[in-house]
N, CA and C of each residue as an Amber inpcrd file, in Angstrom:
protein
   540
   2.1800000   8.3670000  11.7660000   1.7290000   9.2330000  10.6910000
   0.2140000   9.5140000  10.7970000  -0.2950000  10.4680000  10.7850000
  -1.7270000  10.8010000  10.8580000  -2.0900000  10.5480000   9.1930000
  -3.3270000  10.0750000   9.3480000  -4.0900000   9.9030000   8.0140000
  -4.2220000  11.2110000   7.2280000  -4.0040000  11.2290000   5.7180000
  -4.1450000  12.2190000   4.9590000  -5.5190000  12.5810000   5.0700000
  -5.9980000  13.7510000   5.1160000  -7.4760000  14.1190000   4.9440000
  -7.7430000  15.0580000   3.9950000  -6.6850000  15.3360000   3.3850000
  -7.0300000  16.4940000   2.1500000  -7.9010000  15.9210000   1.3120000
  -8.9970000  16.7440000   0.9090000  -9.9910000  16.4100000  -0.2520000
  -9.3910000  16.8040000  -1.3980000  -9.1960000  16.0320000  -2.4750000
  -8.7230000  16.5600000  -3.6460000  -8.9730000  15.6950000  -4.9200000
  -9.1980000  16.1240000  -5.9560000  -9.4960000  15.2760000  -7.1830000
  -8.4480000  14.5340000  -7.6090000  -7.2610000  14.4540000  -7.0220000
  -5.7940000  13.6450000  -7.3820000  -6.2870000  12.5300000  -7.2250000
  -5.6460000  11.5050000  -8.1930000  -5.8470000  10.2720000  -7.8110000
  -4.7470000   9.4810000  -7.1230000  -5.0720000   8.3980000  -6.7930000
  -4.0010000   7.3340000  -6.2170000  -3.1410000   6.6830000  -7.3330000
  -1.8490000   6.5460000  -7.0430000  -1.0080000   5.9220000  -7.9690000
  -0.5870000   4.5500000  -7.4680000  -0.7290000   3.7520000  -8.4550000
  -0.0920000   2.0720000  -8.0700000   1.0430000   1.7920000  -8.9150000
   2.0580000   1.6490000  -8.5760000   3.1120000   1.4610000  -9.3220000
   3.5550000  -0.0250000  -9.2590000   3.2840000  -0.8270000 -10.3080000
   3.6750000  -2.2320000 -10.3130000   3.8180000  -2.7520000 -11.7550000
   3.3200000  -3.8940000 -11.9090000   3.0760000  -4.4740000 -13.3400000
   1.8340000  -4.1480000 -13.9650000   0.8720000  -3.4850000 -13.5550000
  -0.2270000  -3.1250000 -14.2350000  -1.3510000  -4.2030000 -13.9800000
  -2.6890000  -3.8240000 -13.8650000  -3.8320000  -4.7500000 -13.7520000
  -3.6110000  -5.3180000 -12.4610000  -3.1210000  -4.6610000 -11.4580000
  -2.7840000  -5.3690000 -10.2280000  -4.0120000  -5.7630000  -9.1840000
  -3.7690000  -6.5650000  -8.2640000  -4.9000000  -6.6850000  -7.1430000
  -4.9460000  -5.5180000  -6.3520000  -3.6930000  -5.0440000  -5.9890000
  -3.6800000  -3.8900000  -5.2670000  -4.4900000  -2.7700000  -5.5450000
  -4.3130000  -2.4080000  -6.8930000  -5.3300000  -1.2230000  -7.7650000
  -6.8690000  -1.5470000  -7.5740000  -7.0210000  -2.6470000  -7.7850000
  -8.4180000  -3.1360000  -7.9070000  -8.9850000  -3.1380000  -6.1890000
  -8.2800000  -3.4280000  -5.3300000  -8.7020000  -3.4160000  -3.9560000
  -8.8290000  -1.8010000  -3.6620000  -7.6580000  -1.1200000  -3.9280000
  -7.8400000   0.2640000  -3.5070000  -9.0980000   1.2360000  -4.0340000
  -9.3440000   0.8330000  -5.3700000 -10.5890000   1.4270000  -5.9280000
 -11.9370000   1.3190000  -5.0420000 -11.8560000  -0.1870000  -4.6370000
 -13.0460000  -0.6130000  -3.8060000 -13.1390000  -0.0980000  -2.3730000
 -11.7780000  -0.0180000  -1.8590000 -11.6920000   0.5530000  -0.4110000
 -11.9080000   1.9800000  -0.4170000 -11.5190000   2.7930000  -1.1460000
 -11.4190000   4.3810000  -1.2220000 -12.4230000   4.9340000  -2.0270000
 -13.0130000   4.2720000  -2.9620000 -13.7470000   5.0870000  -4.1150000
 -12.7590000   6.0780000  -4.8720000 -11.6010000   6.1040000  -4.8440000
 -10.9140000   6.9840000  -5.6370000 -10.4280000   6.5250000  -6.8630000
 -10.0910000   7.4800000  -7.6530000  -9.5710000   7.0550000  -8.9320000
  -8.0820000   6.6270000  -8.7720000  -7.8190000   5.4060000  -9.5030000
  -6.4510000   4.7830000  -9.4280000  -5.7110000   4.9600000 -10.6410000
  -4.5480000   5.5540000 -10.8190000  -3.6130000   5.5920000 -12.0540000
  -2.6280000   4.4290000 -11.6740000  -2.6830000   3.4540000 -12.6190000
  -1.6790000   2.3640000 -12.5650000  -0.4990000   2.6750000 -13.3290000
   0.6650000   2.5890000 -12.8890000   2.0190000   2.9190000 -13.6930000
   2.7280000   1.7810000 -13.5240000   3.6960000   1.7340000 -14.6050000
   4.9580000   0.8170000 -14.3850000   5.9880000   1.5070000 -13.8460000
   7.0010000   1.1540000 -13.2810000   8.1630000   1.7340000 -12.8690000
   8.7640000   2.7920000 -13.8220000   9.0480000   2.2450000 -15.0890000
   9.4460000   3.3950000 -16.0780000   8.5720000   4.4800000 -16.3460000
   7.0220000   4.2020000 -16.4510000   6.1230000   5.2520000 -16.5410000
   6.2460000   6.2240000 -15.3610000   6.4350000   5.6310000 -14.2790000
   6.3420000   6.4260000 -12.9590000   7.5960000   7.6800000 -12.7990000
   8.7790000   6.6100000 -13.2150000  10.0660000   7.5790000 -13.3270000
  10.3220000   8.5090000 -14.2770000   9.7920000   8.1460000 -15.5800000
  10.2830000   8.8100000 -16.5670000   9.1100000   9.5410000 -17.5480000
   7.8700000   8.8010000 -17.4750000   6.9640000   9.3730000 -18.2760000
   5.9580000  10.3400000 -17.8690000   5.8270000  10.0200000 -16.5340000
   4.6040000  11.0110000 -15.7570000   4.9190000  12.3660000 -15.6950000
   4.1010000  13.1300000 -16.1460000   4.2670000  14.6160000 -16.1020000
   4.5520000  15.0150000 -14.7650000   5.5590000  15.8250000 -14.4440000
   6.1820000  16.3680000 -13.2260000   4.9440000  17.1320000 -12.4890000
   4.0960000  17.6550000 -13.2110000   2.9340000  18.3660000 -12.4560000
   1.9710000  17.6370000 -11.8650000   1.9170000  16.2640000 -12.1260000
   0.8620000  15.2960000 -11.7910000   1.3190000  15.2890000 -10.0990000
  -0.0560000  15.3520000  -9.4500000  -0.0080000  15.1390000  -8.0020000
  -0.8370000  13.9430000  -7.7770000  -0.5940000  13.1640000  -6.6200000
  -1.3900000  12.0110000  -6.1750000  -1.4930000  12.1540000  -4.8380000
  -2.8010000  11.7580000  -4.3760000  -3.0690000  11.7370000  -2.9270000
  -2.4080000  10.8330000  -2.3400000  -2.0100000   9.6350000  -2.8810000
  -1.0960000   8.5960000  -2.2080000  -0.4010000   7.8750000  -3.4440000
   0.8970000   7.4100000  -3.1880000   1.6940000   6.5230000  -4.2160000
   1.8020000   5.3040000  -3.3110000   1.3310000   4.4240000  -3.8480000
   1.6890000   2.8300000  -3.5270000   2.2770000   1.9520000  -4.5140000
   3.6440000   1.6530000  -3.9350000   4.4420000   1.0180000  -4.9940000
   4.4940000  -0.6480000  -4.3980000   4.3150000  -1.3250000  -5.3560000
   4.5000000  -2.8560000  -5.3240000   5.7780000  -3.1480000  -5.5040000
   6.3880000  -3.8520000  -4.5940000   7.7750000  -4.0900000  -4.5780000
   8.0690000  -5.4720000  -4.0230000   7.0420000  -6.3890000  -4.4030000
   6.9360000  -7.5330000  -3.8640000   7.6630000  -8.7630000  -4.5710000
   8.3800000  -8.5410000  -5.5830000   9.1100000  -9.3730000  -6.2980000
  10.5630000  -9.7060000  -5.9210000  11.1040000 -10.7520000  -5.7720000
  12.4550000 -10.8220000  -5.2590000  13.3180000 -10.1660000  -6.2340000
  14.6340000  -9.5870000  -6.0680000  15.2930000  -8.8280000  -6.5970000
  16.8980000  -9.0280000  -6.2880000  17.7040000  -8.3060000  -7.1520000
  19.1820000  -8.2670000  -6.5950000  19.3020000  -7.1570000  -5.5730000
  19.5860000  -7.4580000  -4.3710000  19.7040000  -6.3760000  -3.2190000
  20.8390000  -5.4200000  -3.4360000  21.7270000  -5.7850000  -4.3380000
  23.0330000  -4.9200000  -4.4310000  22.6170000  -3.5280000  -5.2800000
  21.3750000  -3.7150000  -6.1040000  20.9410000  -2.5130000  -6.5200000
  19.8410000  -1.8640000  -6.3090000  19.4240000  -0.6140000  -6.8150000
  18.0060000  -0.0970000  -6.4560000  17.0950000  -0.7560000  -7.3190000
  16.0680000  -1.2310000  -6.9570000  14.9260000  -1.7630000  -7.9080000
  14.3150000  -0.7490000  -8.8640000  13.6550000  -1.1630000  -9.7320000
  12.8080000  -0.2600000 -10.5640000  11.6660000   0.4200000  -9.6200000
  11.0280000  -0.3630000  -8.9000000   9.8820000   0.0850000  -8.0420000
  10.5390000   1.1390000  -7.0100000  11.6540000   0.7510000  -6.6730000
  12.3430000   1.8090000  -5.4900000  12.6520000   2.9140000  -6.4180000
  13.2220000   3.1610000  -7.4760000  13.5080000   4.1110000  -8.1980000
  12.1560000   4.9560000  -8.4250000  10.9900000   4.2120000  -8.7670000
   9.7670000   4.9610000  -8.9220000   9.3150000   5.6480000  -7.7840000
   9.4390000   5.0450000  -6.7220000   8.8880000   5.4410000  -5.4990000
   9.5510000   6.8040000  -4.9740000  10.9930000   6.8240000  -5.2530000
  11.7460000   8.1380000  -4.7810000  11.1820000   9.1220000  -5.8200000
  10.9220000   8.8900000  -7.0390000  10.4550000   9.8090000  -8.1220000
   9.3010000  10.4340000  -7.6090000   8.2930000   9.5860000  -7.2610000
   7.0890000   9.9740000  -7.1310000   6.5970000  10.6130000  -5.6640000
   7.5590000  10.2880000  -4.9140000   7.3080000  10.6860000  -3.3690000
   7.0110000  12.2540000  -3.2550000   7.9490000  13.1100000  -3.8940000
   7.6290000  14.5170000  -3.7460000   6.3690000  15.1220000  -4.2710000
   5.6220000  14.2630000  -5.1460000   4.2640000  14.5120000  -6.0470000
   3.1540000  14.0220000  -5.2160000   3.4710000  13.2810000  -3.8060000
   2.4240000  12.8610000  -3.0850000   2.2070000  13.2300000  -2.0090000
   0.7490000  13.3040000  -1.2560000   0.4880000  13.6250000  -0.0770000
   0.9690000  12.5540000   0.9590000   1.1270000  11.1340000   0.5540000
   1.5670000  10.3450000   1.3850000   2.4510000   9.1460000   0.4130000
   3.1950000   8.5700000   0.7540000   3.6000000   7.1570000   0.1780000
   3.6380000   6.1670000   1.1070000   2.9950000   5.1900000   0.5770000
   2.7960000   3.7670000   1.3370000   3.8370000   2.7420000   1.1120000
   4.6510000   2.3950000   1.9530000   5.5490000   1.5060000   1.7610000
   5.6540000   0.0880000   2.8910000   6.2990000  -0.7040000   2.3110000
   6.3270000  -1.9150000   2.9390000   7.7950000  -1.8490000   3.9590000
   7.6170000  -1.9450000   5.4370000   8.9080000  -2.1470000   6.0470000
   9.6140000  -3.3840000   5.9310000   8.8860000  -4.4440000   5.4320000
   9.5430000  -5.8090000   5.2660000  10.5800000  -5.6830000   3.9390000
  10.8410000  -4.5040000   3.3950000  11.6870000  -4.3790000   2.3840000
  12.6120000  -3.5740000   2.6530000  14.0180000  -3.7370000   2.4280000
  15.0540000  -2.5410000   2.9540000  14.7240000  -1.2610000   2.2320000
  14.3760000  -1.1910000   0.8180000  14.0280000  -0.0100000   0.2910000
  12.9950000   0.6330000   0.7820000  11.9570000   0.1110000   1.4750000
  10.7420000   0.6470000   1.9590000  11.3340000   1.4500000   3.2430000
  12.1750000   0.7540000   4.0490000  12.6930000   1.0060000   5.3710000
  13.5140000   2.3700000   4.9760000  14.2210000   2.1910000   3.9290000
  15.1210000   3.5430000   3.8060000  14.4220000   4.6150000   3.3880000
  13.2550000   4.4660000   2.6610000  12.4030000   5.7980000   2.3040000
  11.6280000   6.1860000   3.5890000  11.3100000   5.3900000   4.5750000
  10.5330000   5.8080000   5.5790000  11.4200000   6.3660000   6.4390000
  12.5750000   6.1730000   6.4750000  13.5600000   6.7830000   7.4130000
  13.9670000   8.1060000   6.8370000  13.9890000   8.2550000   5.4480000
  14.4250000   9.5170000   4.8300000  13.2300000  10.5280000   4.6990000
  11.9820000  10.1700000   4.8380000  10.8930000  10.9780000   4.7130000
   9.9580000  11.0370000   5.7330000  10.3610000  11.1090000   7.0820000
   9.4530000  10.7350000   8.1740000   8.2100000  11.7680000   8.1100000
   7.1410000  11.2770000   8.4730000   5.8990000  12.2490000   8.3750000
   5.2170000  12.1730000   6.9050000   5.9610000  11.7210000   5.8520000
   5.2580000  11.5300000   4.6090000   5.3240000  10.2180000   4.2930000
   5.2560000   9.2400000   5.0690000   5.1600000   7.7230000   4.7870000
   4.1390000   7.1110000   5.7540000   3.3630000   6.3460000   5.1300000
   2.5440000   5.3030000   6.0410000   3.0770000   4.0550000   5.6220000
   3.5420000   3.2130000   6.6510000   4.0870000   1.8700000   6.5060000
   3.3540000   0.8790000   7.0220000   3.3910000  -0.2620000   6.2680000
   2.7270000  -1.6160000   6.5610000   4.0460000  -2.5820000   6.6690000
   3.4740000  -3.7020000   7.3350000   4.5560000  -4.9690000   7.4570000
   3.6010000  -6.2190000   8.0900000   4.1830000  -7.0470000   7.6250000
   3.9240000  -8.4980000   8.0720000   4.6640000  -8.8970000   9.4510000
   4.4790000  -8.0830000  10.5690000   4.9960000  -8.5520000  11.8270000
   5.8710000  -7.2560000  12.3500000   6.4090000  -6.4310000  11.6260000
   7.2000000  -5.2370000  12.1620000   6.4860000  -4.4600000  12.9460000
   6.6940000  -4.2380000  14.2060000   5.8050000  -3.2550000  15.1890000
   5.8590000  -1.6420000  14.7940000   7.1770000  -1.4760000  14.1280000
   7.2320000  -0.0750000  13.8550000   6.3550000   0.5730000  12.6570000
   5.5380000  -0.4710000  11.9240000   4.8570000   0.0330000  11.0220000
   3.6290000   0.5870000  11.4780000   3.0150000   1.5660000  10.5750000
   1.4560000   2.2570000  10.9670000   0.5900000   1.2310000  11.0640000
   0.9200000   0.0930000   9.9760000  -0.3570000  -1.0780000  10.1290000
   0.5990000  -2.4280000  10.1340000   0.4520000  -3.1610000  11.0830000
   1.3050000  -4.5190000  11.0800000   0.1210000  -5.7620000  10.9700000
   0.4750000  -6.6990000  10.1900000  -0.2900000  -7.9890000  10.3050000
   0.3310000  -8.8220000  11.0500000  -0.2850000  -9.5120000  12.0850000
   0.1550000 -10.2620000  13.2560000  -0.7160000 -11.4400000  13.1690000
  -0.2100000 -12.5930000  13.3400000  -0.9840000 -13.8570000  13.6650000
  -1.6580000 -14.3950000  12.2890000  -0.6170000 -14.1940000  11.1940000
  -1.2210000 -14.5680000   9.9170000  -1.5690000 -16.0890000   9.6780000
  -2.7500000 -16.4720000   9.3040000  -3.3010000 -18.1210000   8.9690000
  -3.8340000 -18.0900000   7.8420000  -3.2790000 -19.1710000   7.1860000
  -3.8190000 -19.3910000   5.8760000  -4.5140000 -20.7450000   5.9790000
  -5.9660000 -20.5900000   5.8550000  -6.8890000 -21.8940000   5.8120000
  -7.1460000 -22.3200000   4.4480000  -7.9770000 -23.3690000   4.4850000
  -8.3640000 -23.7510000   3.0240000  -9.1720000 -22.8110000   2.3750000
 -10.0310000 -21.8940000   2.8350000 -10.8820000 -21.0050000   2.2400000
 -10.6380000 -19.2780000   2.6110000  -9.6780000 -19.3260000   3.3020000
  -9.4010000 -17.7450000   3.7690000  -7.9700000 -17.4630000   4.1430000
  -7.8000000 -16.2890000   4.1170000  -6.5250000 -15.7830000   4.5960000
  -7.0130000 -14.8080000   6.0830000  -6.5100000 -14.9670000   7.2120000
  -6.6980000 -14.2150000   8.2290000  -5.3720000 -13.5890000   9.0170000
  -5.5120000 -12.4790000   9.3560000  -4.5280000 -11.8680000  10.3410000
  -5.1570000 -10.8540000  11.1850000  -4.4080000 -10.5790000  12.0660000
  -4.7870000  -9.4790000  12.9590000  -4.2970000  -8.1730000  12.4820000
  -4.9430000  -7.1010000  12.0390000  -4.7060000  -5.7840000  11.7420000
  -4.3440000  -4.9200000  13.0670000  -3.0490000  -4.5810000  13.2840000
  -2.8180000  -3.6630000  14.3960000  -2.1710000  -2.2120000  13.9150000
  -2.9050000  -1.3580000  14.2190000  -2.5460000   0.1410000  13.9920000
  -2.0590000   0.8310000  15.5840000  -1.6380000   1.9380000  15.3950000
  -1.3770000   2.5300000  16.8550000  -2.6960000   2.6170000  17.4640000
  -3.8560000   2.4750000  17.2670000  -4.9750000   2.8680000  18.1660000
  -5.9880000   1.6040000  18.1630000  -5.6180000   0.4520000  17.1090000
  -6.6110000  -0.4820000  16.8740000  -6.0700000  -1.6940000  16.7560000
  -6.9990000  -2.8110000  17.0650000  -6.6980000  -4.0520000  16.6000000
  -7.8740000  -4.8150000  16.1260000  -7.7470000  -5.5100000  14.9430000
  -9.1130000  -6.0070000  14.2790000  -8.7300000  -7.3110000  13.3980000
  -9.5850000  -8.3640000  13.7690000  -9.2230000  -9.8260000  13.1290000
  -9.7780000  -9.4070000  11.5750000  -8.8520000  -9.7170000  10.6020000
  -9.3610000  -9.5090000   9.3120000  -9.5160000 -10.7020000   8.4750000
 -10.5490000 -11.2510000   8.1500000 -10.8750000 -12.5330000   7.2700000
 -11.0690000 -12.3560000   5.9640000 -10.1130000 -12.7810000   4.9800000
 -10.4660000 -12.5410000   3.5530000 -10.6880000 -13.9950000   2.8760000
 -11.6410000 -13.9230000   1.8190000 -11.6430000 -15.1690000   1.0600000
 -10.4830000 -15.3480000   0.3390000 -10.0050000 -16.5890000   0.0700000
  -8.9050000 -16.6430000  -0.8350000  -9.1390000 -16.5060000  -2.3790000
  -8.5730000 -15.9460000  -2.9830000  -8.5670000 -15.5730000  -4.3560000
  -7.8150000 -16.9090000  -5.0760000  -7.2380000 -16.5790000  -6.1140000
  -6.4380000 -17.5760000  -6.8830000  -5.3320000 -18.1420000  -6.1980000
  -4.8490000 -17.2890000  -5.3930000  -3.8900000 -17.6850000  -4.4800000
  -3.7780000 -16.6150000  -3.2900000  -3.1510000 -17.0370000  -2.1310000
  -3.1320000 -15.9820000  -1.0910000  -2.1610000 -14.6720000  -1.4030000
  -2.8200000 -13.5120000  -1.1070000  -1.8760000 -12.3800000  -1.6230000
  -1.8500000 -11.1920000  -0.4480000  -1.2030000 -11.9050000   0.6020000
  -1.1800000 -10.8380000   1.7840000  -0.6900000  -9.5070000   1.6410000
   0.4670000  -9.5130000   0.7610000   1.1770000  -8.1070000   0.4400000
  -0.0460000  -7.2450000  -0.2570000  -0.5490000  -7.7460000  -1.1950000
  -1.4830000  -7.0400000  -1.9210000  -2.5970000  -6.4170000  -1.2090000
  -3.1550000  -7.2040000  -0.1140000  -4.1970000  -6.9080000   0.7370000
  -3.6360000  -5.6200000   1.7520000  -2.3700000  -5.9860000   2.4050000
  -1.8590000  -4.9160000   3.1500000  -1.4580000  -3.5240000   2.6310000
  -0.9830000  -3.6770000   1.3180000  -0.8150000  -2.4230000   0.6310000
  -2.2610000  -1.7460000   0.3820000  -3.0570000  -2.3440000  -0.0820000
  -4.4960000  -1.7350000  -0.3500000  -4.9630000  -1.2490000   0.9820000
  -4.8880000  -1.9000000   2.1600000  -5.5180000  -1.7230000   3.2920000
  -4.8740000  -0.4590000   4.1030000  -3.4290000  -0.5740000   3.8390000
  -2.5230000   0.5410000   4.4000000  -2.8990000   2.0750000   3.6380000
  -3.0560000   1.8790000   2.3660000  -3.4550000   2.9660000   1.4640000
  -4.5960000   3.5590000   1.7930000  -5.7560000   2.7810000   1.9790000
  -7.1820000   3.2390000   2.7850000  -6.9520000   3.7010000   3.9030000
  -6.1800000   3.3960000   4.7540000  -6.1070000   3.8600000   6.2140000
  -5.3680000   5.1570000   6.2090000  -4.1200000   5.3260000   5.2540000
  -3.4920000   6.5660000   5.0890000  -4.1900000   7.8210000   4.7790000
  -5.2670000   7.3050000   3.9020000  -6.3750000   8.4140000   3.4460000
  -7.4630000   8.7410000   4.3860000  -7.6870000   7.9520000   5.5280000
  -8.3680000   8.3410000   6.6030000  -9.6430000   7.3800000   6.6100000
  -9.6280000   6.2880000   5.7870000 -10.8270000   5.3650000   5.9860000
 -10.4570000   4.4990000   7.4040000 -11.6810000   4.4140000   7.9040000
 -11.7420000   3.5940000   9.3040000 -11.2400000   2.1720000   8.9150000
 -10.3180000   1.5340000   9.7890000  -9.9670000   0.2690000   9.8160000
 -11.2180000  -0.9000000   9.6540000 -12.1490000  -0.8430000  10.3490000
 -13.2470000  -1.4340000  10.3430000 -14.1600000  -1.5780000   9.0900000
 -14.2850000  -0.2730000   8.5470000 -14.7860000  -0.1640000   7.1290000
 -13.8790000  -0.5520000   6.0130000 -12.6660000  -0.5930000   6.1700000
 -11.7780000  -0.9300000   5.0680000 -11.7020000  -2.3950000   5.1600000
 -11.6160000  -2.9940000   6.3110000 -11.6420000  -4.4860000   6.4840000
 -12.8730000  -5.0630000   5.9030000 -13.9800000  -4.5730000   6.0980000
 -15.2340000  -4.9740000   5.6710000 -15.1820000  -5.0170000   4.2100000
 -14.7980000  -3.8360000   3.7180000 -14.8410000  -3.7560000   1.9920000
 -13.7080000  -4.6740000   1.6670000 -12.7360000  -4.9960000   2.2390000
 -11.5640000  -5.8870000   1.5920000 -12.2150000  -7.2790000   1.5690000
 -13.1440000  -7.7300000   2.8690000 -13.4260000  -9.0020000   2.8430000
 -14.4820000  -9.1600000   1.8560000 -15.2060000  -8.3100000   1.3290000
 -16.2880000  -8.3880000   0.6230000 -15.8390000  -8.6320000  -1.0530000
 -16.3030000  -9.9100000  -1.7460000 -15.9290000 -10.2430000  -2.9620000
 -16.9950000  -9.2750000  -3.9210000 -16.4170000  -8.9550000  -5.2200000
 -17.3050000  -8.3090000  -5.9570000 -17.0000000  -6.7480000  -6.2560000
């Protein structure tokens, strides 16, 4: 998928628990306003005329695989109102959405080469998290200081969101690594 280049005043939407690392990182990487929604708010309460430049859904928690998670339901509800939906291919629900909406999804993964952004050679050191960020045309070693705990998926979701909006990989990785 090509990055979304439309300029609009529309915010980004992060669906998750609220006050998340992903939302904070997206603000830093993109400079865009970020609206944080719980799955319930996203699926039921968000006005139908709200548009989003991108929807990033945190679906990092273990769940019952026999049912559709709340985050997956929110992702399906918001996808028609977004220029791009950012999904993890490491999650079966993310793979299902990417297959159903080709060209409207920017995918990331910890190792799946089909993703638009793939983390390879992930290493956890005493003071940092490192991985190779691989896109269709770039490869860059990303070094991130450890926060309270390693958060690879939060960082990948934010990095993928920024790349989907056209932020260059080198700039996004530099901003991601910068504390503050």
